[in-house]
PAVOTI-199573 format. One record per residue (C-alpha): x, y, z; residue in three letters. Coordinates in steps of 0.05 Angstrom, whole numbers, plus 32768, in hexadecimal, padded with zeros to 4 digits. Example, Ala and Ser with C-alpha at 12.3 -4.5 7.8 and 13.67 -1.06 7.14 Angstrom:
PAVOTI-199573
- east	north	up	code
- 80F6	7FA6	809C	ALA;
- 8111	7FEB	808F	SER;
***
This chain:
PAVOTI-199573
- east	north	up	code
- 7DF9	809D	7D7F	MET;
- 7E12	806D	7DB4	SER;
- 7E2B	808A	7DF6	ARG;
- 7E74	8097	7E03	GLN;
- 7E96	8059	7E1F	ARG;
- 7EC7	8067	7E57	VAL;
- 7EF1	802D	7E70	VAL;
- 7F16	8034	7EB2	ILE;
- 7F4D	8004	7EC7	ILE;
- 7F57	7FFD	7F12	GLY;
- 7F2B	8007	7F50	SER;
- 7F5B	8030	7F7A	GLY;
- 7F55	8079	7F89	PHE;
- 7F60	808C	7F40	GLY;
- 7F30	805A	7F22	GLY;
- 7EF8	8062	7F55	LEU;
- 7EF9	80AE	7F57	PHE;
- 7EFA	80B2	7F0B	ALA;
- 7EBC	8085	7F08	ALA;
- 7E98	80AF	7F3D	LYS;
- 7EAA	80EF	7F19	ALA;
- 7E87	80D5	7EDB	LEU;
- 7E46	80C4	7F00	LYS;
- 7E1C	80F9	7EDD	HIS;
- 7E40	80F8	7E9A	ALA;
- 7E20	80DD	7E5B	ASP;
- 7E50	80A2	7E59	VAL;
- 7E51	8058	7E68	ASP;
- 7E88	8048	7E9A	VAL;
- 7EA8	8004	7E9E	THR;
- 7ED8	7FFA	7ED8	LEU;
- 7F06	7FBE	7ED2	ILE;
- 7F2F	7FAA	7F10	ALA;
- 7F54	7F6D	7F28	LYS;
- 7F33	7F71	7F6C	THR;
- 7EEA	7F79	7F82	THR;
- 7EFB	7FB0	7FB3	THR;
- 7F13	7FF8	7FB8	HIS;
- 7F51	7FF5	7FE4	LEU;
- 7F62	802F	8013	PHE;
- 7FAB	8020	800E	GLN;
- 7FC5	8053	8041	PRO;
- 7FA7	8028	8079	LEU;
- 7FC2	7FE5	8063	LEU;
- 7FF5	7FE6	809B	TYR;
- 7FBC	7FE7	80CE	GLN;
- 7FA0	7FA7	80B0	VAL;
- 7FE6	7F88	80B4	ALA;
- 7FEB	7F9A	80FE	THR;
- 7FA5	7F86	8113	GLY;
- 7F85	7FCA	811D	VAL;
- 7F53	7FC7	80E3	LEU;
- 7F33	7F8F	80BB	SER;
- 7F3B	7F8B	8070	GLU;
- 7EF2	7F9A	8066	GLY;
- 7EF7	7FDD	8089	GLU;
- 7F2A	7FF7	8056	ILE;
- 7F13	7FD1	8018	ALA;
- 7EC8	7FD8	800B	PRO;
- 7EAC	7FB6	7FCD	ALA;
- 7EB1	7FE2	7F8F	THR;
- 7E6C	7FCC	7F79	ARG;
- 7E4E	7FE4	7FBA	GLU;
- 7E6E	8028	7FB2	ILE;
- 7E55	8030	7F6B	LEU;
- 7E12	800D	7F74	ARG;
- 7DEA	804E	7F6C	ARG;
- 7E0F	8062	7F2D	GLN;
- 7DE6	8044	7EF3	PRO;
- 7E19	8056	7EBD	ASN;
- 7E51	802F	7EDF	ALA;
- 7E60	7FE5	7ED6	GLN;
- 7E95	7FC1	7EFF	VAL;
- 7EBA	7F85	7EE2	LEU;
- 7EEA	7F57	7F07	LEU;
- 7F27	7F46	7EDC	GLY;
- 7F70	7F50	7ECF	LEU;
- 7F82	7F7C	7E94	VAL;
- 7FB9	7F5C	7E6A	ASP;
- 7FBD	7F8A	7E2F	ASP;
- 7FA3	7FCB	7E12	ILE;
- 7F9C	7FD4	7DC6	ASP;
- 7FA4	801F	7DBD	LEU;
- 7F99	801C	7D72	THR;
- 7F56	7FF8	7D75	ASN;
- 7F44	8015	7DB9	ARG;
- 7F38	7FD3	7DDC	VAL;
- 7F49	7FBC	7E22	VAL;
- 7F5A	7F72	7E26	LYS;
- 7F4E	7F51	7E69	TRP;
- 7F41	7F0D	7E88	ARG;
- 7F22	7EEB	7EC4	PHE;
- 7F47	7EAA	7ECF	HIS;
- 7F45	7E8A	7E89	ASN;
- 7F0B	7EB3	7E6E	ASN;
- 7F25	7EE9	7E3F	TYR;
- 7EFE	7F28	7E2D	HIS;
- 7F06	7F67	7E04	GLU;
- 7EE5	7FA9	7E17	THR;
- 7EE5	7FE3	7DE6	PRO;
- 7EEB	802B	7DFD	TYR;
- 7EE5	8073	7DE4	ASP;
- 7F0B	808E	7E1F	SER;
- 7F39	8067	7E4D	LEU;
- 7F51	8077	7E93	ILE;
- 7F8B	804B	7EAA	VAL;
- 7F93	804B	7EF5	ALA;
- 7FB1	8006	7F01	ALA;
- 7FDD	801F	7F3A	GLY;
- 8022	8007	7F4D	ALA;
- 8044	7FCD	7F70	GLY;
- 807E	7FC7	7F9F	GLN;
- 80C3	7FD4	7F83	SER;
- 80FF	7FAD	7F9C	TYR;
- 8130	7FD4	7F70	PHE;
- 8143	7F98	7F46	GLY;
- 8145	7F67	7F80	ASN;
- 8101	7F46	7F76	ASP;
- 8117	7F09	7F9E	HIS;
- 8113	7F34	7FDC	PHE;
- 80C6	7F30	7FD6	ALA;
- 80C7	7EE8	7FEF	THR;
- 80E4	7EFD	8032	PHE;
- 80CC	7F45	8038	ALA;
- 8085	7F4F	801E	PRO;
- 806E	7F95	800A	GLY;
- 802D	7FB6	801B	MET;
- 8005	7FC3	7FDC	LYS;
- 7FC9	7F95	7FE4	SER;
- 7F9B	7F74	8017	ILE;
- 7FC0	7F33	800B	ASP;
- 8002	7F55	801D	ASP;
- 7FE4	7F71	805D	ALA;
- 7FC6	7F2E	8073	LEU;
- 8007	7F0A	8064	GLU;
- 802E	7F3D	808D	LEU;
- 7FFB	7F37	80C6	ARG;
- 8007	7EEC	80C6	ALA;
- 8053	7EF4	80C5	ARG;
- 8053	7F27	80FD	ILE;
- 8025	7F00	812C	LEU;
- 8045	7EBD	811B	LYS;
- 8088	7EDA	8130	SER;
- 806F	7EE4	8177	PHE;
- 804A	7EA1	8178	GLU;
- 8087	7E79	8162	ILE;
- 80B5	7E9F	8190	ALA;
- 8089	7E8B	81CB	GLU;
- 809C	7E42	81C5	PHE;
- 80E2	7E4A	81A8	THR;
- 8119	7E38	81D9	THR;
- 8155	7E4E	81B0	ASP;
- 8166	7E95	81C6	PRO;
- 8185	7EA7	8182	VAL;
- 8148	7E8F	815C	GLU;
- 811A	7EB3	818D	ARG;
- 8140	7EF5	8183	ALA;
- 813A	7EEC	8138	ARG;
- 80EF	7EE1	813E	LEU;
- 80E6	7F1E	8169	LEU;
- 810C	7F4D	813A	THR;
- 80E2	7F72	8106	PHE;
- 8101	7F99	80CE	VAL;
- 80DD	7FCD	80A4	VAL;
- 8100	7FE5	8065	VAL;
- 80EC	802B	804F	GLY;
- 80E2	8068	807B	ALA;
- 80AB	808A	8054	GLY;
- 8065	8091	8071	PRO;
- 8055	8047	8069	THR;
- 8096	802F	8089	GLY;
- 8091	8060	80C3	VAL;
- 8049	804D	80D1	GLU;
- 8058	8003	80CC	MET;
- 8094	8006	80FA	ALA;
- 806C	802F	812D	GLY;
- 8032	7FFF	812C	GLN;
- 805D	7FC0	8134	ILE;
- 807F	7FE2	8170	ARG;
- 803B	7FF4	818F	GLU;
- 8020	7FAE	8181	LEU;
- 805B	7F90	81A7	ALA;
- 805D	7FC3	81DF	THR;
- 8013	7FCD	81ED	SER;
- 7FE6	7F98	81CF	THR;
- 8010	7F59	81D9	LEU;
- 8035	7F6F	8218	ALA;
- 8013	7F3F	824A	HIS;
- 7FFB	7F07	821D	GLU;
- 8038	7EDA	821C	PHE;
- 805B	7EB2	8252	ARG;
- 809E	7E9D	8234	SER;
- 80AE	7EDE	8210	ILE;
- 80AA	7F28	821D	ASP;
- 808B	7F48	81DF	PRO;
- 80A1	7F8D	81F6	THR;
- 80E9	7F77	81EB	ALA;
- 80DC	7F6E	81A0	ALA;
- 810C	7F94	8174	ARG;
- 80F1	7FC0	813B	VAL;
- 8122	7FDC	8108	VAL;
- 8111	8010	80D3	LEU;
- 8142	8016	8099	ILE;
- 8149	8049	8061	ASP;
- 817E	8060	8030	GLY;
- 816A	80A9	803A	ALA;
- 818B	80D5	806F	PRO;
- 8148	80E0	8092	GLN;
- 8104	80C0	809D	VAL;
- 80C9	80DC	8076	LEU;
- 80F3	8101	8042	PRO;
- 80B7	8124	8021	PRO;
- 80A4	8144	8064	PHE;
- 80E4	816C	806A	GLY;
- 811F	8169	809A	GLU;
- 80FC	8186	80D7	SER;
- 80C2	8155	80D8	LEU;
- 80F1	811C	80C5	GLY;
- 811C	8129	8103	ARG;
- 80DF	812E	8130	LYS;
- 80C3	80ED	8114	THR;
- 8105	80C9	811F	GLU;
- 8108	80DF	8167	LYS;
- 80C1	80C7	8175	VAL;
- 80D1	8084	8155	LEU;
- 810F	807C	817F	GLU;
- 80E8	808D	81BF	ARG;
- 80B7	8056	81AC	LEU;
- 80F1	8025	81A6	GLY;
- 80F9	8022	815B	VAL;
- 8141	801E	8142	GLU;
- 814A	804D	8106	VAL;
- 8182	803E	80D4	LEU;
- 818A	8075	80A0	LEU;
- 81BB	807C	8066	ASP;
- 81B8	8030	8063	SER;
- 81A8	8006	8026	ILE;
- 818E	7FBE	8029	VAL;
- 81BC	7F91	8000	THR;
- 81A0	7F4D	8010	GLU;
- 8161	7F2E	802E	VAL;
- 8157	7EE5	803F	ASP;
- 812A	7EBC	806C	GLU;
- 8155	7EC6	80A9	GLU;
- 8165	7F10	80A4	GLY;
- 817D	7F4C	807E	ILE;
- 81C0	7F6A	806B	THR;
- 81C9	7FB6	806B	VAL;
- 8201	7FE1	8050	ARG;
- 820C	8026	8070	ALA;
- 8222	8065	804C	LYS;
- 826A	805A	8063	ASP;
- 826B	8016	8042	GLY;
- 8266	7FEC	8082	THR;
- 8234	7FB4	8083	THR;
- 820C	7F94	80BA	GLN;
- 81DF	7F58	80BF	ARG;
- 819C	7F5C	80E2	ILE;
- 817E	7F18	80F4	GLU;
- 8133	7F1D	80EB	ALA;
- 80FE	7EEC	80D4	VAL;
- 80C8	7F21	80C6	CYS;
- 80D9	7F58	8094	LYS;
- 80AC	7F8C	8074	VAL;
- 80BE	7FB0	8033	TRP;
- 80A2	7FF7	802E	ALA;
- 80D6	8015	8000	ALA;
- 80C7	8029	7FB8	GLY;
- 808E	801F	7F87	VAL;
- 808B	8006	7F3F	LYS;
- 8054	8019	7F0F	GLY;
- 8026	7FE4	7EF2	SER;
- 803F	7FB9	7EB8	GLU;
- 8008	7FD9	7E8E	LEU;
- 8035	8017	7E8B	GLY;
- 8065	7FEF	7E60	GLU;
- 802C	7FDB	7E32	VAL;
- 8016	8023	7E29	LEU;
- 805C	803D	7E1F	ALA;
- 806D	800A	7DEA	GLU;
- 8030	801C	7DC0	GLN;
- 802E	8068	7DCB	SER;
- 8078	8079	7DCE	GLY;
- 8071	8095	7E15	ALA;
- 80AD	8090	7E43	THR;
- 80B0	806E	7E86	LEU;
- 80D4	808A	7EC3	ASP;
- 8100	8063	7EF3	ARG;
- 80C4	804A	7F18	SER;
- 80A3	802F	7ED9	ASN;
- 8070	8067	7ED9	ARG;
- 8056	8085	7E98	VAL;
- 806C	80CC	7E88	VAL;
- 802A	80EB	7E71	VAL;
- 8017	812B	7E4D	GLU;
- 8003	8169	7E75	PRO;
- 7FBA	8153	7E70	ASP;
- 7FCC	810C	7E8B	LEU;
- 7FC3	80EB	7E46	THR;
- 7FF1	80BF	7E1E	LEU;
- 801A	80DE	7DE5	PRO;
- 7FF0	80D9	7DA6	GLY;
- 7FB5	80BB	7DCC	HIS;
- 7F8B	80F3	7DEB	PRO;
- 7F54	80C0	7DFA	GLU;
- 7F81	809A	7E2C	VAL;
- 7F8E	80B6	7E71	PHE;
- 7FC2	8099	7EA0	VAL;
- 7FBA	80AD	7EE9	ILE;
- 7FCD	809C	7F30	GLY;
- 800C	8074	7F41	ASP;
- 8014	8060	7EF8	MET;
- 801F	80A8	7EE1	ALA;
- 805F	80D0	7EE7	ALA;
- 8048	8118	7EF1	VAL;
- 8076	814E	7F0B	ASP;
- 806A	8165	7F53	ASP;
- 8033	8131	7F5F	VAL;
- 8044	8101	7F98	PRO;
- 802E	80B9	7F98	GLY;
- 7FF5	80C4	7FCA	VAL;
- 7FAA	80BC	7FC8	ALA;
- 7F9E	8106	7FBB	GLN;
- 7FC8	8104	7F7B	GLY;
- 7F9E	80CB	7F5F	ALA;
- 7F5C	80EB	7F74	ILE;
- 7F6C	812E	7F54	GLN;
- 7F85	810E	7F15	GLU;
- 7F46	80E3	7F11	ALA;
- 7F18	811F	7F17	ARG;
- 7F41	8144	7EE4	TYR;
- 7F3C	810B	7EB1	ALA;
- 7EF1	8106	7EBC	ALA;
- 7EE9	8152	7EB4	LYS;
- 7F10	814F	7E73	THR;
- 7EE4	8117	7E57	ILE;
- 7EA5	813E	7E6A	LYS;
- 7EC0	817D	7E49	ALA;
- 7ECE	8157	7E09	ARG;
- 7E87	813B	7E09	LEU;
- 7E6A	8180	7E12	ALA;
- 7E9A	819D	7DDD	HIS;
- 7EB4	81D0	7E0E	THR;
- 7EFA	81E5	7E1D	ASP;
- 7F22	81B1	7E44	PRO;
- 7F39	81C3	7E8B	PRO;
- 7F81	81D1	7E76	GLY;
- 7FC1	81AF	7E90	PRO;
- 7FBA	8187	7ED0	PHE;
- 7FD0	81AC	7F0E	ALA;
- 7FD8	8188	7F50	TYR;
- 7FC0	81AA	7F8F	ARG;
- 7FEA	8194	7FCA	ASP;
- 7FBE	8187	8006	LYS;
- 7FF7	8171	8032	GLY;
- 8015	8131	804C	SER;
- 8009	810A	808C	MET;
- 8026	80CE	80B0	ALA;
- 8018	80AE	80F3	THR;
- 8050	8097	811F	ILE;
- 802B	8079	815A	SER;
- 7FED	8083	8183	LYS;
- 7FE2	80CE	818E	PHE;
- 801F	80DF	8164	SER;
- 8022	80F3	811B	ALA;
- 8041	8126	80EC	VAL;
- 8020	8150	80B7	ALA;
- 8038	8182	8084	LYS;
- 8004	81AE	8064	ILE;
- 8025	81E3	803A	GLY;
- 8053	8209	8069	LYS;
- 802D	81F0	80A6	ILE;
- 804D	81B8	80CD	GLN;
- 8026	8191	8102	LEU;
- 803F	815D	8133	THR;
- 8026	8135	816E	GLY;
- 7FDD	812E	8182	VAL;
- 7FC3	8165	8154	VAL;
- 7FE2	8145	8117	ALA;
- 7FC8	8101	812E	TRP;
- 7F80	8118	8133	PHE;
- 7F86	813C	80F0	ALA;
- 7FA0	80FA	80D2	TRP;
- 7F65	80D3	80F0	LEU;
- 7F32	8104	80D5	PHE;
- 7F4C	8108	808E	LEU;
- 7F57	80BD	8087	HIS;
- 7F11	80B0	80A1	LEU;
- 7EF6	80E2	806F	LEU;
- 7F15	80BF	8034	TYR;
- 7F00	8078	8047	ILE;
- 7ECA	8063	8015	ALA;
- 7E87	804F	8033	GLY;
- 7E60	8066	8070	PHE;
- 7E63	8021	8091	LYS;
- 7EAE	801D	8088	GLN;
- 7EB7	8061	80A8	ARG;
- 7E8E	804D	80E5	ILE;
- 7EB0	8009	80EF	THR;
- 7EF5	8029	80E5	THR;
- 7EE5	805E	8119	LEU;
- 7ECE	8028	814A	LEU;
- 7F0C	7FFE	813D	SER;
- 7F39	803A	8148	TRP;
- 7F15	804B	8189	ALA;
- 7F1E	8004	81A2	LEU;
- 7F68	8003	8192	THR;
- 7F79	8048	81AB	PHE;
- 7F51	8043	81EC	VAL;
- 7F60	7FFB	8200	THR;
- 7FA0	7FEA	81D8	ASN;
- 7F7B	7FAD	81C0	GLY;
- 7F78	7F97	8177	ARG;
- 7F3D	7F6F	8160	SER;
- 7F59	7F5B	811C	GLN;
- 7F8E	7F28	812F	ARG;
- 7F71	7EED	8109	VAL;
- 7FA2	7EC5	80DF	VAL;
- 7F7D	7E95	80B0	THR;
- 7F96	7E52	8096	ASN;
- 7FA7	7E75	8055	GLN;
- 7FDD	7E9B	8079	GLN;
- 7FF0	7E69	80AE	LEU;
- 800F	7E27	8099	VAL;
- 7FEB	7DFA	80C9	GLY;
- 7FEF	7DE9	8113	ARG;
- 8018	7DAA	810A	LEU;
- 8051	7DD2	80EC	ALA;
- 8056	7DFB	812C	LEU;
- 8065	7DBC	8153	GLU;
- 80A8	7DB3	8131	ARG;
- 80E5	7DDC	8144	LEU;
- 8127	7DD7	8122	GLY;
- 8159	7DFC	80F8	SER;
- 8138	7E32	80CE	GLY;
- 80F2	7E1A	80DE	VAL;
- 80DA	7E5F	80F1	SER;
- 80F3	7E7C	80B0	GLY;
- 80CF	7E46	8089	LYS;
- 808F	7E54	80AF	LEU;
- 8094	7E9E	80A1	MET;
- 809B	7E91	8057	GLN;
- 805E	7E64	8058	GLY;
- 8084	7E25	8048	GLU;
- 8066	7DE3	805D	ASP;
- 808E	7DC5	8097	VAL;
- 807E	7D7C	80A5	GLU;
- 8079	7D69	80EF	PRO;
- 80A5	7D33	810B	LYS;
- 8086	7CEF	8109	GLN;
***
């Protein structure tokens, strides 16, 4: 008889850890992903702010699985899944392929949600991919560069105002790093502007920052952010975003306009479109975030051979963090191996909460592990250790540790390169005029004066 064919969609935490958990199983694993790398998404904000390079948080998936003979990695975008015939349909550019499966693990992740305002994405990129992080790095650094030669004080103020929408861990970490970049790294590098005078605004519709961490840690985090110089606007909803700024409505109904060229969106996630494909064929329901509501064993209704895990799956009491995807991946692999061995399955999936952590600035973080709450330097070192532990690849761990040491000891950031793919060209920088900075930040081509 032929070996069991297990197809895994996605190379994030769910996909990668599912493949690794099947290393010694009597199966053939095919991992199909739209990128060649395994992205350590929690550290994307450090790529966006020049602390780490993309290679340090995104090692090649092939390299990670090179010693796993039963695993094959394929680069492609999955368009459709035929549940009846058990076939995954995918493509690479215009080359279309079909891969059959006996068991399927769908871990295609999630994208940024703009809550029905998708046009916001043009002016306020999210942070879900390496491309997002590199684009944001370009926008942040270009803001300072353009402000250096801008003579209009209003335009300069707009360029030196940075808005982060969403006060979850990603938003808090991003706001803190932009503030440190301006205050420490860039402080003495410009002659016409004072980078330390840059304005950083963090906005959220919730009444506190870091809602999952509880009220006490939320208040402490807010105080640390304010000491750093971050303006925190809570109970405030973004109603409009354009190239020149952002409009916010407070809880009492009043609105205010914040003029800012560089905006970052870190609020809300939306499950992969594959969730809709699976729901239509299986009758499964989708939650408000487009995630698939799965069975207690993480399978689709009527399709015990299909597992949906990670950010695509709506599972009670499982937060959208790496640990959730990792535990679900190992559970799915364990179930598949139990079926092959004709032994009892592991039972309903149960998530083990290992805590939540977020950095605020250098030597300052918050952590919640069960009933234990940590703040300050202790939480910061705990954050460093655990994140270093989960980075895939020995080389990546070493280079990340060295990059962190360089940044934390010297305040320098070695990853400040902006390539031509993110920057519109030097000639465009020579022209100043109405709205030119906004056009540059959106990547529009601006012809120089003749």
